C-alpha positions in Angstrom: 35.5 -51.4 -99.0 32.7 -49.1 -99.0 33.8 -47.6 -95.3 37.3 -47.1 -96.7 36.0 -45.7 -100.1 33.8 -43.3 -98.2 36.6 -42.1 -95.7 38.9 -41.4 -98.6 35.9 -39.7 -100.7 35.1 -37.6 -97.5 38.6 -36.8 -96.7 39.1 -35.3 -100.3 35.8 -33.5 -100.2 37.1 -31.7 -96.9 40.4 -30.6 -98.4 38.4 -29.0 -101.4 36.1 -27.3 -98.8 39.0 -26.1 -97.0 40.9 -24.7 -100.2 37.3 -23.0 -101.1 37.1 -21.3 -97.7 40.4 -20.3 -97.6 39.9 -18.5 -101.0 36.3 -17.6 -100.2 36.8 -13.9 -101.3 38.1 -15.1 -104.6 35.2 -17.6 -105.3 32.7 -16.6 -107.7 29.6 -14.5 -106.3 27.0 -17.2 -106.8 29.3 -19.5 -104.6 29.7 -16.8 -101.9 26.1 -16.8 -101.6 26.5 -20.5 -99.5 27.8 -18.9 -96.4 28.3 -22.3 -94.8 31.9 -22.1 -96.8 32.6 -18.9 -95.1 31.5 -20.4 -91.6 34.2 -23.1 -92.0 37.0 -20.8 -92.0 37.4 -20.4 -88.0 37.0 -24.4 -88.0 39.9 -24.9 -90.5 42.3 -22.3 -89.0 42.0 -24.6 -85.7 43.2 -27.8 -87.6 45.9 -28.7 -90.0 44.6 -29.8 -93.2 45.3 -33.6 -92.5 43.5 -33.4 -89.0 40.3 -31.7 -90.3 40.3 -34.1 -93.2 40.7 -37.3 -91.2 37.8 -36.1 -88.7 35.8 -35.6 -92.1 36.5 -38.9 -93.4 35.8 -40.3 -89.6 32.4 -38.9 -89.6 31.7 -40.0 -93.5 32.6 -43.5 -93.0 30.9 -43.7 -89.6 27.7 -42.1 -91.2 28.0 -44.6 -94.0 28.1 -47.5 -91.6 24.8 -46.6 -90.1 23.3 -45.6 -93.7 24.1 -49.3 -95.0 22.5 -50.9 -92.0 19.3 -49.2 -93.4 19.7 -49.8 -97.1 22.7 -51.3 -99.0 24.8 -49.5 -101.4 22.8 -49.3 -104.6 23.5 -52.0 -107.3 21.1 -50.4 -109.9 19.9 -47.2 -110.9 16.2 -48.2 -109.4 17.7 -48.1 -105.8 19.7 -44.8 -106.1 16.9 -42.3 -105.1 15.5 -44.6 -102.2 19.4 -44.8 -101.2 20.1 -40.9 -101.2 17.0 -40.2 -99.3 17.9 -42.5 -96.5 21.4 -40.7 -96.9 20.0 -37.4 -96.5 18.0 -38.2 -93.2 20.5 -40.0 -91.4 23.3 -37.7 -92.5 21.2 -34.8 -91.1 20.5 -36.4 -88.0 24.1 -37.5 -87.6 25.0 -33.8 -86.7 23.0 -34.4 -83.5 25.5 -37.2 -82.6 28.4 -34.9 -83.4 27.3 -32.3 -81.3 26.0 -34.5 -78.3 29.6 -36.3 -78.3 31.5 -33.0 -77.8 34.4 -34.7 -79.8 34.5 -32.1 -82.3 34.0 -28.6 -80.2 35.7 -26.5 -82.9 33.3 -27.6 -85.7 30.4 -27.0 -82.9 31.6 -23.4 -81.9 32.1 -22.4 -85.5 30.1 -24.0 -88.1 27.2 -25.7 -86.5 26.7 -22.2 -84.1 26.7 -20.1 -87.3 24.0 -22.1 -89.5 21.8 -23.0 -86.5 19.9 -26.3 -86.2 17.8 -26.5 -89.5 20.4 -25.1 -91.9 23.0 -27.4 -90.4 20.8 -30.7 -90.9 20.1 -29.4 -94.3 23.9 -29.0 -95.3 24.8 -32.2 -93.3 22.2 -34.0 -95.4 23.4 -32.7 -98.6 26.9 -33.4 -97.7 25.9 -37.1 -97.3 24.4 -36.9 -100.8 27.4 -35.3 -102.4 29.7 -38.0 -100.9 27.1 -40.7 -102.1 26.8 -39.3 -105.6 30.7 -39.3 -105.7 30.7 -42.8 -104.8 28.0 -43.9 -107.0 29.9 -42.2 -109.8 33.4 -43.8 -109.0 31.8 -47.3 -108.4 30.1 -46.9 -112.0 33.5 -46.1 -113.7 
């Protein structure tokens, strides 16, 4: 169930990112400072809403599969911080798998190329944390 939930949450966050990138010039200035949203514009132009969201869902759920082998999904508040640390590290490193696989050339040539190695690792790590925090929130409802 966790992998399916992760797929759905990542799928939805990807659609939100797409809407933000397509309306980049209309976003508040403080959000425009996060250039990664702008870097996604050419990527989203190469994919339909469905195909980009499916790719994101696949990447999110396969990353989650690896994460839960290092730390199970937190059952209480005492486990959350360590779980998020593991999530950040694995999500940051998963970008190397994405690039090495060459399965996502549009992502590589637009987003990853613009960000560079360190920034892409940071952004991938933060993306993982955002998905996990969303899941933790939803599971605690």
